[in-house]
N, C-alpha and C positions, 0 to 999 in steps of 0.2 A: 700361371704363377711365375714362370721364368721371365715372361715379358714384364710383369709387374715388378719383379725383383730387379730387373735391368733398369726400369725407370726409377726405382728407389735408389739404386746405386748412382745413377746420373744426378738425381736431385741432391744426394748426399755429397757428391763430388763438387757440385756447384757451391754448396754451403762451405765445404772444407776449403775451397779456394778463397773464401772471405776470411776464414779463421786462421789459416796457416801463417800469414804474415804478421799477426797481431803481437804486440809487445805485452808483457805481463800487465802493465797498466791499462792497456786497451781491453783486456778481458774483464776488467772491473768497471768498465763504462756502463752507465745506466742506459737501459733500453726503454722504449715507449711503454712496456709492461711495468706498471707501478711496482717499485721495489726490486725489480729484477735487473741483473747485469747480463752482459754477454755470456759470462761464465754460467750463470743460472740457466740461460736458454739452452746451452749445450748439455749441462748436466741433466736437465729435464729430458732431453732427447735420449741421451745414453741410458739413463735410468729406466725409461719406459721401453726402450729397445730390449733391455734385459728382461723386463717384465713380459713383453710380448713374446719373446722366445719361450719363456716358461708357459705362457698360456697356450702356445702352439704345440709344445712338447709334453707338457704335463697338465692338461686342462683340469683334471680332477684335483690335483694338488693346488693349482692356482685358484680354483673355485673355493676350496676350503680356506685358503689364505684370504680371499676376498670377503668371505663371511666374517672372518675375524676383524678385518679392516673396517667393514661396515658396522660391526658391533661396537667398535671403538670410536665411531663417529665419522667414518669415511676417510677417503684419501685427502690429504692436504698438500697441494702442490707447492705452497710456500714453505711448508716444513721440509718437504723433500729437497727443495732447492737449498735451504739453509744447511742441511746435513752434509752438503758437499762443498761448502765454501772454503774449506781448508785446502782444497786441491789447487795446484798451480794450473796455469793455462796449458802447459805442456802435458800435464797429467790428464787434464780433461780431453784434450785433443786425442791423446793416445787411447783413452777409454772410449770416446766417440767412435774412433776408427775400429776398435776391436768389437764393440757392441754392434755396430752397424754391419760389419762383415759377417758376424755370427747370425744376425737377423736375416740377412740376404741369403746366406747359405742354407739356413734351416727352412725358411718359408718357401724358397724356390722348389723344395722337394715335397711340400705338403699337398694333399688333395685340396683343391680350391673350395670344395663344399664342406670341408671339416668345420664343425661349429666350435668356436673357441670363446671362452668367457672373457669379459672385459668390464671396465668400470661403466656400468650402464647395461644396455641390452647386449646379449651375446651376439656374435657375428660369424660369418664364414671366414675361413683363412684368407680368402681373396680380399674380402672387405677389410680385414685386419691389416693386410699389407698395404691396401689402398689408403687406409687411415694413417699409416706411418708416412706415406708420401705427403699426405695433407699436413701432418704435424711438422714434417721437415720443412715444407714450403712456408708454413705459417711462422714458425719460429725463426726460419731463415729470413723472413721479411722483417722481423724485429731487429735482427742483426744488421741487415742491409740498411734499414732506416737509421739505426744508430751510427753507422759508418758513412751515411750519405751516399749510398750506392743505389743506382737504379738498375734493377735486374731486367733482363730481356725475357718476355713471356715465352713459354714453350708449350708444346702439345701436352706436357705432363699436367698442365692446369686442368685438363679434363677430369683427372682423378680427383682433384680438389673440389671441382664443381659437382661431380657425381656424389661425393660424400655429403656435400652441402645440401643437395636436393634430397638425398635419402634420409638425412637427419631432420627433415622438417617435423615429423611427428615427435621426435625426441625434444626438439626445441620447445614445443608447447608443453610437453610433460615436465621438462626442467623448470618451467616457469609456472607450473601448476594450473595450466590453462587447457581447455578442451580444443582438440584439433578441428578446425572448420571442415565441413563436408565438401566444400567446393573444390574441384580439381584445379590445379595450377599448371599453366604452360610456362616453361622456361626456355628462352631462346637466347643463346649467347654467341657473340661474334668471336670466333676462334682466332688465335694468333696467325694461322696460315691463310686467313681470309674466308674460311668455311664457316659453317654454323653448327653449333651443338644444341640439341633439343632434348627436352624431357617433358612428359605430360601430354595430354590430348591436344591436338592441333586446334580444336574448336573451343577450348576452355576460355571462359570470359575473363577469369583472373590470370594475369600474366606478369612475368618479370623478364625484361629484355635489356640487353646492353653488352658491353665488352666483357669477355670472360674474366680478364684480370680484376675488373671492378667487382664482379659478382663474388669471386673468390676472396677478395679483400673484405667484402661485407660479411660473408658467412663464416669466415675465420675471425671476425671482429678485429681485423687489423686496420680498418677504416670505419669511421662513423657513416651511417646511412646517408647523411647530408653531403658527404665528401666523395661519393662515387657516382659515376655516370650510368645510373640504372633507371629505367622507366618501369614503374610498378603500377599495375592497374587492378582494381578490385579490392574489396574489403579483406578477403582471405589472404591475398598476396601481400597486402599492406601489413596485416597483422603478423604474418610470417617474417617479413623482412625487418620488422621492428625488434624481433627477438632471435633471429636466425643464429644458430651456432653449429658448426660442423664437428665440434669436439665433444667428447664425453665429459661428465662432471657437472659441477655447479655452473649456473649462468655466469658468464664473464662480464667484467665491467666494460670491456670494449675500449674504444678510443673516444676522446672528446670531439664534438663537432668543431670543425675548423682546425683541428690539430694537424691534419695533412690536407688542407684544402687545395 
């Protein structure tokens, strides 16, 4: 957990480096996520950092609140974003710093096997912290795309890829489709020149390519046509058409050619 917390802190610092120099008008710039500004991306992270802390420290209370949210129609990320649009960029950055520091502090001390509730299937505390790394990287990509910044891939992408692979069953559930029985092999070229793998080596269905491209695809930050992935087999193809590493309703993703 300390290692995961350290990676989250590093990913957070990279995003903060993009945010700190922004003017107030920059915070209002539209990002590739339809209807969302840079400010919305950051308030989303800070809000769900606070929510994650509650899920880790008061799982029963969080589960009860989740039942009320579900009874009311479920979580609406757009409504969450809209509720914080009165905050200035300085206020948002301060909230992001505080919420993220609290998240790192709390989760670094948790038992990694502790089950915590979330929007969708419950998960271990370790998986919850890994998901926060994924969320930070994904929303950070929206900020980077808005600012025209090309980020340098790091070993932290393995967390994003791992969540993406693990979320394959959820991707089908979210779309109301049955999970194919065929196993899938994922082989990704890591930033350090190594290879990251998941699934049986002899699986006929496969997804291969650079780790950043896979991460961009499963977080829906790039359309499938705009990433350099080789997808083999019907089960793998069906997965990559709907892959999403995040909880909640299926996302709209990005348009083909938007980031060709």
